[in-house]
Gaussian input, Z-matrix of N, CA and C with variables (Angstrom, degrees):
# hf/3-21g

backbone

0 1
 N
 C     1     B1
 C     2     B2     1     A1
 N     3     B3     2     A2     1     D1
 C     4     B4     3     A3     2     D2
 C     5     B5     4     A4     3     D3
 N     6     B6     5     A5     4     D4
 C     7     B7     6     A6     5     D5
 C     8     B8     7     A7     6     D6
 N     9     B9     8     A8     7     D7
 C    10    B10     9     A9     8     D8
 C    11    B11    10    A10     9     D9
 N    12    B12    11    A11    10    D10
 C    13    B13    12    A12    11    D11
 C    14    B14    13    A13    12    D12
 N    15    B15    14    A14    13    D13
 C    16    B16    15    A15    14    D14
 C    17    B17    16    A16    15    D15
 N    18    B18    17    A17    16    D16
 C    19    B19    18    A18    17    D17
 C    20    B20    19    A19    18    D18
 N    21    B21    20    A20    19    D19
 C    22    B22    21    A21    20    D20
 C    23    B23    22    A22    21    D21
 N    24    B24    23    A23    22    D22
 C    25    B25    24    A24    23    D23
 C    26    B26    25    A25    24    D24
 N    27    B27    26    A26    25    D25
 C    28    B28    27    A27    26    D26
 C    29    B29    28    A28    27    D27
 N    30    B30    29    A29    28    D28
 C    31    B31    30    A30    29    D29
 C    32    B32    31    A31    30    D30
 N    33    B33    32    A32    31    D31
 C    34    B34    33    A33    32    D32
 C    35    B35    34    A34    33    D33
 N    36    B36    35    A35    34    D34
 C    37    B37    36    A36    35    D35
 C    38    B38    37    A37    36    D36
 N    39    B39    38    A38    37    D37
 C    40    B40    39    A39    38    D38
 C    41    B41    40    A40    39    D39
 N    42    B42    41    A41    40    D40
 C    43    B43    42    A42    41    D41
 C    44    B44    43    A43    42    D42
 N    45    B45    44    A44    43    D43
 C    46    B46    45    A45    44    D44
 C    47    B47    46    A46    45    D45
 N    48    B48    47    A47    46    D46
 C    49    B49    48    A48    47    D47
 C    50    B50    49    A49    48    D48
 N    51    B51    50    A50    49    D49
 C    52    B52    51    A51    50    D50
 C    53    B53    52    A52    51    D51
 N    54    B54    53    A53    52    D52
 C    55    B55    54    A54    53    D53
 C    56    B56    55    A55    54    D54
 N    57    B57    56    A56    55    D55
 C    58    B58    57    A57    56    D56
 C    59    B59    58    A58    57    D57
 N    60    B60    59    A59    58    D58
 C    61    B61    60    A60    59    D59
 C    62    B62    61    A61    60    D60
 N    63    B63    62    A62    61    D61
 C    64    B64    63    A63    62    D62
 C    65    B65    64    A64    63    D63
 N    66    B66    65    A65    64    D64
 C    67    B67    66    A66    65    D65
 C    68    B68    67    A67    66    D66
 N    69    B69    68    A68    67    D67
 C    70    B70    69    A69    68    D68
 C    71    B71    70    A70    69    D69
 N    72    B72    71    A71    70    D70
 C    73    B73    72    A72    71    D71
 C    74    B74    73    A73    72    D72
 N    75    B75    74    A74    73    D73
 C    76    B76    75    A75    74    D74
 C    77    B77    76    A76    75    D75
 N    78    B78    77    A77    76    D76
 C    79    B79    78    A78    77    D77
 C    80    B80    79    A79    78    D78
 N    81    B81    80    A80    79    D79
 C    82    B82    81    A81    80    D80
 C    83    B83    82    A82    81    D81
 N    84    B84    83    A83    82    D82
 C    85    B85    84    A84    83    D83
 C    86    B86    85    A85    84    D84
 N    87    B87    86    A86    85    D85
 C    88    B88    87    A87    86    D86
 C    89    B89    88    A88    87    D87
 N    90    B90    89    A89    88    D88
 C    91    B91    90    A90    89    D89
 C    92    B92    91    A91    90    D90
 N    93    B93    92    A92    91    D91
 C    94    B94    93    A93    92    D92
 C    95    B95    94    A94    93    D93
 N    96    B96    95    A95    94    D94
 C    97    B97    96    A96    95    D95
 C    98    B98    97    A97    96    D96
 N    99    B99    98    A98    97    D97
 C   100   B100    99    A99    98    D98
 C   101   B101   100   A100    99    D99
 N   102   B102   101   A101   100   D100
 C   103   B103   102   A102   101   D101
 C   104   B104   103   A103   102   D102
 N   105   B105   104   A104   103   D103
 C   106   B106   105   A105   104   D104
 C   107   B107   106   A106   105   D105
 N   108   B108   107   A107   106   D106
 C   109   B109   108   A108   107   D107
 C   110   B110   109   A109   108   D108
 N   111   B111   110   A110   109   D109
 C   112   B112   111   A111   110   D110
 C   113   B113   112   A112   111   D111
 N   114   B114   113   A113   112   D112
 C   115   B115   114   A114   113   D113
 C   116   B116   115   A115   114   D114
 N   117   B117   116   A116   115   D115
 C   118   B118   117   A117   116   D116
 C   119   B119   118   A118   117   D117
 N   120   B120   119   A119   118   D118
 C   121   B121   120   A120   119   D119
 C   122   B122   121   A121   120   D120
 N   123   B123   122   A122   121   D121
 C   124   B124   123   A123   122   D122
 C   125   B125   124   A124   123   D123
 N   126   B126   125   A125   124   D124
 C   127   B127   126   A126   125   D125
 C   128   B128   127   A127   126   D126
 N   129   B129   128   A128   127   D127
 C   130   B130   129   A129   128   D128
 C   131   B131   130   A130   129   D129
 N   132   B132   131   A131   130   D130
 C   133   B133   132   A132   131   D131
 C   134   B134   133   A133   132   D132
 N   135   B135   134   A134   133   D133
 C   136   B136   135   A135   134   D134
 C   137   B137   136   A136   135   D135
 N   138   B138   137   A137   136   D136
 C   139   B139   138   A138   137   D137
 C   140   B140   139   A139   138   D138
 N   141   B141   140   A140   139   D139
 C   142   B142   141   A141   140   D140
 C   143   B143   142   A142   141   D141
 N   144   B144   143   A143   142   D142
 C   145   B145   144   A144   143   D143
 C   146   B146   145   A145   144   D144
 N   147   B147   146   A146   145   D145
 C   148   B148   147   A147   146   D146
 C   149   B149   148   A148   147   D147
 N   150   B150   149   A149   148   D148
 C   151   B151   150   A150   149   D149
 C   152   B152   151   A151   150   D150
 N   153   B153   152   A152   151   D151
 C   154   B154   153   A153   152   D152
 C   155   B155   154   A154   153   D153
 N   156   B156   155   A155   154   D154
 C   157   B157   156   A156   155   D155
 C   158   B158   157   A157   156   D156
 N   159   B159   158   A158   157   D157
 C   160   B160   159   A159   158   D158
 C   161   B161   160   A160   159   D159
 N   162   B162   161   A161   160   D160
 C   163   B163   162   A162   161   D161
 C   164   B164   163   A163   162   D162
 N   165   B165   164   A164   163   D163
 C   166   B166   165   A165   164   D164
 C   167   B167   166   A166   165   D165
 N   168   B168   167   A167   166   D166
 C   169   B169   168   A168   167   D167
 C   170   B170   169   A169   168   D168
 N   171   B171   170   A170   169   D169
 C   172   B172   171   A171   170   D170
 C   173   B173   172   A172   171   D171
 N   174   B174   173   A173   172   D172
 C   175   B175   174   A174   173   D173
 C   176   B176   175   A175   174   D174
 N   177   B177   176   A176   175   D175
 C   178   B178   177   A177   176   D176
 C   179   B179   178   A178   177   D177
 N   180   B180   179   A179   178   D178
 C   181   B181   180   A180   179   D179
 C   182   B182   181   A181   180   D180
 N   183   B183   182   A182   181   D181
 C   184   B184   183   A183   182   D182
 C   185   B185   184   A184   183   D183
 N   186   B186   185   A185   184   D184
 C   187   B187   186   A186   185   D185
 C   188   B188   187   A187   186   D186
 N   189   B189   188   A188   187   D187
 C   190   B190   189   A189   188   D188
 C   191   B191   190   A190   189   D189
 N   192   B192   191   A191   190   D190
 C   193   B193   192   A192   191   D191
 C   194   B194   193   A193   192   D192
 N   195   B195   194   A194   193   D193
 C   196   B196   195   A195   194   D194
 C   197   B197   196   A196   195   D195
 N   198   B198   197   A197   196   D196
 C   199   B199   198   A198   197   D197
 C   200   B200   199   A199   198   D198
 N   201   B201   200   A200   199   D199
 C   202   B202   201   A201   200   D200
 C   203   B203   202   A202   201   D201
 N   204   B204   203   A203   202   D202
 C   205   B205   204   A204   203   D203
 C   206   B206   205   A205   204   D204
 N   207   B207   206   A206   205   D205
 C   208   B208   207   A207   206   D206
 C   209   B209   208   A208   207   D207
 N   210   B210   209   A209   208   D208
 C   211   B211   210   A210   209   D209
 C   212   B212   211   A211   210   D210
 N   213   B213   212   A212   211   D211
 C   214   B214   213   A213   212   D212
 C   215   B215   214   A214   213   D213
 N   216   B216   215   A215   214   D214
 C   217   B217   216   A216   215   D215
 C   218   B218   217   A217   216   D216
 N   219   B219   218   A218   217   D217
 C   220   B220   219   A219   218   D218
 C   221   B221   220   A220   219   D219
 N   222   B222   221   A221   220   D220
 C   223   B223   222   A222   221   D221
 C   224   B224   223   A223   222   D222
 N   225   B225   224   A224   223   D223
 C   226   B226   225   A225   224   D224
 C   227   B227   226   A226   225   D225
 N   228   B228   227   A227   226   D226
 C   229   B229   228   A228   227   D227
 C   230   B230   229   A229   228   D228
 N   231   B231   230   A230   229   D229
 C   232   B232   231   A231   230   D230
 C   233   B233   232   A232   231   D231
 N   234   B234   233   A233   232   D232
 C   235   B235   234   A234   233   D233
 C   236   B236   235   A235   234   D234
 N   237   B237   236   A236   235   D235
 C   238   B238   237   A237   236   D236
 C   239   B239   238   A238   237   D237

   B1=1.4490
   B2=1.5148
   B3=1.3154
   B4=1.4604
   B5=1.5158
   B6=1.3224
   B7=1.4698
   B8=1.5216
   B9=1.3271
   B10=1.4534
   B11=1.5187
   B12=1.3254
   B13=1.4622
   B14=1.5261
   B15=1.3231
   B16=1.4690
   B17=1.5253
   B18=1.3322
   B19=1.4606
   B20=1.5321
   B21=1.3311
   B22=1.4616
   B23=1.5178
   B24=1.3132
   B25=1.4661
   B26=1.5256
   B27=1.3038
   B28=1.4606
   B29=1.5229
   B30=1.3109
   B31=1.4533
   B32=1.5192
   B33=1.3310
   B34=1.4552
   B35=1.5223
   B36=1.3244
   B37=1.4690
   B38=1.5313
   B39=1.3196
   B40=1.4506
   B41=1.5337
   B42=1.3342
   B43=1.4616
   B44=1.5145
   B45=1.3436
   B46=1.4604
   B47=1.5281
   B48=1.3035
   B49=1.4612
   B50=1.5163
   B51=1.3222
   B52=1.4533
   B53=1.5185
   B54=1.3409
   B55=1.4746
   B56=1.5285
   B57=1.3390
   B58=1.4580
   B59=1.5184
   B60=1.3187
   B61=1.4580
   B62=1.5281
   B63=1.3203
   B64=1.4609
   B65=1.5262
   B66=1.3380
   B67=1.4619
   B68=1.5345
   B69=1.3136
   B70=1.4676
   B71=1.5241
   B72=1.3054
   B73=1.4744
   B74=1.5179
   B75=1.3376
   B76=1.4712
   B77=1.5210
   B78=1.3405
   B79=1.4613
   B80=1.5278
   B81=1.3180
   B82=1.4673
   B83=1.5325
   B84=1.3307
   B85=1.4502
   B86=1.5140
   B87=1.3104
   B88=1.4683
   B89=1.5235
   B90=1.3172
   B91=1.4618
   B92=1.5349
   B93=1.2945
   B94=1.4515
   B95=1.5194
   B96=1.3261
   B97=1.4638
   B98=1.5260
   B99=1.3047
   B100=1.4660
   B101=1.5149
   B102=1.3330
   B103=1.4589
   B104=1.5379
   B105=1.3198
   B106=1.4677
   B107=1.5114
   B108=1.3127
   B109=1.4626
   B110=1.5266
   B111=1.3014
   B112=1.4573
   B113=1.5283
   B114=1.3056
   B115=1.4553
   B116=1.5138
   B117=1.3166
   B118=1.4639
   B119=1.5355
   B120=1.3153
   B121=1.4501
   B122=1.5312
   B123=1.3169
   B124=1.4611
   B125=1.5224
   B126=1.3237
   B127=1.4663
   B128=1.5193
   B129=1.3174
   B130=1.4580
   B131=1.5340
   B132=1.3050
   B133=1.4550
   B134=1.5234
   B135=1.3238
   B136=1.4570
   B137=1.5290
   B138=1.3164
   B139=1.4645
   B140=1.5274
   B141=1.3157
   B142=1.4654
   B143=1.5290
   B144=1.3169
   B145=1.4746
   B146=1.5331
   B147=1.3190
   B148=1.4596
   B149=1.5289
   B150=1.3269
   B151=1.4700
   B152=1.5288
   B153=1.3130
   B154=1.4601
   B155=1.5288
   B156=1.3149
   B157=1.4619
   B158=1.5331
   B159=1.3319
   B160=1.4690
   B161=1.5304
   B162=1.3154
   B163=1.4691
   B164=1.5309
   B165=1.3159
   B166=1.4669
   B167=1.5310
   B168=1.3332
   B169=1.4612
   B170=1.5370
   B171=1.3264
   B172=1.4648
   B173=1.5351
   B174=1.3145
   B175=1.4637
   B176=1.5271
   B177=1.3143
   B178=1.4613
   B179=1.5280
   B180=1.3217
   B181=1.4780
   B182=1.5190
   B183=1.3310
   B184=1.4631
   B185=1.5222
   B186=1.3183
   B187=1.4657
   B188=1.5190
   B189=1.3377
   B190=1.4598
   B191=1.5145
   B192=1.3628
   B193=1.4536
   B194=1.5360
   B195=1.3127
   B196=1.4548
   B197=1.5266
   B198=1.3244
   B199=1.4673
   B200=1.5182
   B201=1.3322
   B202=1.4629
   B203=1.5310
   B204=1.3048
   B205=1.4598
   B206=1.5345
   B207=1.3205
   B208=1.4672
   B209=1.5301
   B210=1.3443
   B211=1.4696
   B212=1.5378
   B213=1.3295
   B214=1.4696
   B215=1.5268
   B216=1.3253
   B217=1.4549
   B218=1.5104
   B219=1.3233
   B220=1.4565
   B221=1.5120
   B222=1.3166
   B223=1.4661
   B224=1.5173
   B225=1.3206
   B226=1.4640
   B227=1.5276
   B228=1.3438
   B229=1.4769
   B230=1.5129
   B231=1.3256
   B232=1.4612
   B233=1.5339
   B234=1.3180
   B235=1.4659
   B236=1.5280
   B237=1.2736
   B238=1.4743
   B239=1.5028
   A1=108.92
   A2=115.93
   A3=121.24
   A4=109.54
   A5=113.43
   A6=121.74
   A7=107.89
   A8=116.81
   A9=122.25
   A10=109.29
   A11=114.94
   A12=121.40
   A13=106.31
   A14=116.49
   A15=121.49
   A16=107.72
   A17=115.69
   A18=122.17
   A19=107.87
   A20=116.08
   A21=120.15
   A22=109.37
   A23=116.01
   A24=120.76
   A25=110.15
   A26=115.52
   A27=120.20
   A28=109.32
   A29=115.18
   A30=121.49
   A31=108.82
   A32=116.33
   A33=120.57
   A34=113.61
   A35=117.49
   A36=121.24
   A37=107.73
   A38=116.63
   A39=121.65
   A40=110.73
   A41=116.63
   A42=123.53
   A43=109.67
   A44=118.62
   A45=120.43
   A46=112.81
   A47=118.41
   A48=121.18
   A49=111.02
   A50=116.65
   A51=121.46
   A52=111.49
   A53=116.89
   A54=121.13
   A55=110.96
   A56=117.18
   A57=121.20
   A58=110.84
   A59=116.80
   A60=121.46
   A61=110.51
   A62=116.68
   A63=121.35
   A64=110.72
   A65=116.92
   A66=121.54
   A67=110.10
   A68=117.90
   A69=121.45
   A70=111.17
   A71=117.45
   A72=120.42
   A73=110.80
   A74=116.61
   A75=120.14
   A76=111.11
   A77=116.78
   A78=121.50
   A79=110.37
   A80=116.92
   A81=121.41
   A82=112.61
   A83=116.82
   A84=119.83
   A85=115.56
   A86=117.94
   A87=120.23
   A88=108.02
   A89=116.21
   A90=121.42
   A91=110.76
   A92=114.76
   A93=120.39
   A94=115.16
   A95=118.79
   A96=121.09
   A97=107.58
   A98=116.49
   A99=121.12
   A100=113.21
   A101=117.11
   A102=119.71
   A103=108.69
   A104=115.29
   A105=121.71
   A106=107.38
   A107=117.14
   A108=123.31
   A109=106.72
   A110=117.67
   A111=122.93
   A112=109.12
   A113=116.75
   A114=121.78
   A115=110.14
   A116=114.39
   A117=119.31
   A118=108.55
   A119=114.83
   A120=120.40
   A121=108.21
   A122=115.23
   A123=121.77
   A124=106.89
   A125=117.07
   A126=121.95
   A127=107.82
   A128=115.59
   A129=122.06
   A130=109.33
   A131=117.04
   A132=121.02
   A133=106.09
   A134=116.03
   A135=122.05
   A136=110.96
   A137=116.48
   A138=122.01
   A139=113.36
   A140=117.21
   A141=120.24
   A142=112.39
   A143=115.86
   A144=121.09
   A145=110.70
   A146=117.31
   A147=123.07
   A148=109.51
   A149=116.82
   A150=121.46
   A151=111.95
   A152=117.54
   A153=120.33
   A154=110.60
   A155=116.96
   A156=121.51
   A157=110.55
   A158=116.17
   A159=121.05
   A160=110.56
   A161=116.89
   A162=121.37
   A163=109.79
   A164=116.69
   A165=121.57
   A166=110.87
   A167=116.55
   A168=120.88
   A169=110.55
   A170=116.08
   A171=121.04
   A172=110.59
   A173=117.01
   A174=121.08
   A175=109.93
   A176=117.32
   A177=121.14
   A178=110.15
   A179=117.04
   A180=121.03
   A181=110.94
   A182=116.31
   A183=120.81
   A184=110.14
   A185=116.37
   A186=120.65
   A187=112.86
   A188=116.91
   A189=120.38
   A190=114.30
   A191=117.93
   A192=118.48
   A193=114.94
   A194=117.89
   A195=121.04
   A196=115.41
   A197=117.75
   A198=121.79
   A199=110.07
   A200=115.27
   A201=120.94
   A202=106.47
   A203=116.58
   A204=120.79
   A205=114.12
   A206=117.82
   A207=120.39
   A208=108.95
   A209=117.54
   A210=120.16
   A211=113.30
   A212=118.21
   A213=120.28
   A214=111.73
   A215=114.67
   A216=123.57
   A217=107.09
   A218=117.17
   A219=120.36
   A220=111.94
   A221=113.93
   A222=121.32
   A223=107.53
   A224=115.60
   A225=121.60
   A226=108.29
   A227=114.93
   A228=120.38
   A229=110.43
   A230=117.06
   A231=119.19
   A232=108.37
   A233=116.59
   A234=120.52
   A235=109.18
   A236=115.51
   A237=120.09
   A238=111.51
   D1=136.89
   D2=178.08
   D3=-88.75
   D4=137.83
   D5=178.78
   D6=-127.80
   D7=137.39
   D8=175.73
   D9=-112.43
   D10=127.73
   D11=175.13
   D12=-112.23
   D13=116.15
   D14=175.38
   D15=-98.67
   D16=124.96
   D17=-176.41
   D18=-116.49
   D19=133.17
   D20=-179.41
   D21=-146.41
   D22=153.38
   D23=179.67
   D24=-66.37
   D25=143.26
   D26=177.13
   D27=-64.37
   D28=153.22
   D29=175.79
   D30=-58.45
   D31=135.30
   D32=179.83
   D33=94.89
   D34=-13.62
   D35=176.86
   D36=-86.76
   D37=127.80
   D38=-179.88
   D39=-59.80
   D40=134.64
   D41=-179.82
   D42=-121.06
   D43=83.51
   D44=-176.12
   D45=-62.68
   D46=-33.68
   D47=177.07
   D48=-65.87
   D49=-40.33
   D50=176.53
   D51=-64.88
   D52=-42.41
   D53=178.70
   D54=-62.32
   D55=-42.59
   D56=179.56
   D57=-63.97
   D58=-39.59
   D59=178.54
   D60=-68.47
   D61=-40.65
   D62=176.95
   D63=-59.23
   D64=-44.57
   D65=178.83
   D66=-64.80
   D67=-44.43
   D68=-179.11
   D69=-62.00
   D70=-39.41
   D71=177.43
   D72=-62.51
   D73=-41.76
   D74=177.92
   D75=-62.66
   D76=-43.36
   D77=179.31
   D78=-61.72
   D79=-34.95
   D80=179.95
   D81=-79.37
   D82=-0.38
   D83=175.08
   D84=95.68
   D85=6.86
   D86=177.58
   D87=-82.97
   D88=113.65
   D89=-176.47
   D90=-97.43
   D91=156.64
   D92=173.57
   D93=85.40
   D94=3.79
   D95=176.04
   D96=-80.08
   D97=111.27
   D98=-175.84
   D99=-87.56
   D100=-31.70
   D101=-179.70
   D102=-161.29
   D103=143.44
   D104=175.23
   D105=-124.84
   D106=130.48
   D107=175.09
   D108=-121.86
   D109=131.01
   D110=-179.70
   D111=-102.95
   D112=134.81
   D113=177.12
   D114=-130.72
   D115=-162.57
   D116=176.87
   D117=-140.65
   D118=156.92
   D119=179.07
   D120=-125.96
   D121=132.02
   D122=179.64
   D123=-116.78
   D124=125.51
   D125=179.27
   D126=-111.26
   D127=123.27
   D128=-179.99
   D129=-113.63
   D130=138.09
   D131=172.73
   D132=-110.97
   D133=105.51
   D134=-174.64
   D135=-101.01
   D136=149.92
   D137=-174.76
   D138=-68.22
   D139=-25.43
   D140=-176.69
   D141=-72.67
   D142=152.32
   D143=174.55
   D144=-103.95
   D145=-5.56
   D146=-179.71
   D147=-86.45
   D148=116.76
   D149=-175.87
   D150=-60.53
   D151=-42.89
   D152=-177.06
   D153=-66.11
   D154=-40.28
   D155=177.39
   D156=-64.01
   D157=-42.96
   D158=-179.94
   D159=-63.15
   D160=-42.65
   D161=178.68
   D162=-63.65
   D163=-42.04
   D164=179.19
   D165=-62.56
   D166=-44.68
   D167=178.15
   D168=-62.33
   D169=-45.66
   D170=-178.79
   D171=-63.35
   D172=-38.29
   D173=179.01
   D174=-64.11
   D175=-42.17
   D176=178.24
   D177=-63.84
   D178=-42.03
   D179=178.16
   D180=-63.46
   D181=-41.83
   D182=-179.99
   D183=-61.43
   D184=-46.85
   D185=-176.69
   D186=-68.15
   D187=-33.86
   D188=-177.12
   D189=-85.70
   D190=-29.51
   D191=-172.50
   D192=-141.74
   D193=-42.84
   D194=-165.03
   D195=-82.14
   D196=-20.36
   D197=-174.23
   D198=-130.06
   D199=136.85
   D200=171.66
   D201=-93.64
   D202=96.00
   D203=-172.89
   D204=-66.50
   D205=-10.84
   D206=176.83
   D207=-70.32
   D208=-39.31
   D209=-175.19
   D210=-120.65
   D211=-6.19
   D212=-176.00
   D213=-123.60
   D214=147.66
   D215=169.07
   D216=-110.45
   D217=164.35
   D218=177.95
   D219=-153.53
   D220=158.55
   D221=173.59
   D222=-127.38
   D223=153.90
   D224=179.39
   D225=-128.06
   D226=132.13
   D227=178.23
   D228=-139.92
   D229=133.94
   D230=170.47
   D231=-78.04
   D232=145.51
   D233=176.70
   D234=-125.47
   D235=152.06
   D236=-178.82
   D237=-92.27

């Protein structure tokens, strides 16, 4: 089963990569962009076919290695 973990900085944490992208978009003429936040996406292909088990495994992986919970939030979704 494929699992997607989306990781993003918590609200209030400075995102210099997002700020640089926001500025670059303005320079390129894209108007109305109020804020850009950059995150990462991790796609796991797990051996289990049980969605709940896959989510539980992915959550354990996120907490132990993939996410810095001090400054990052994350979501987990199974995909077909």
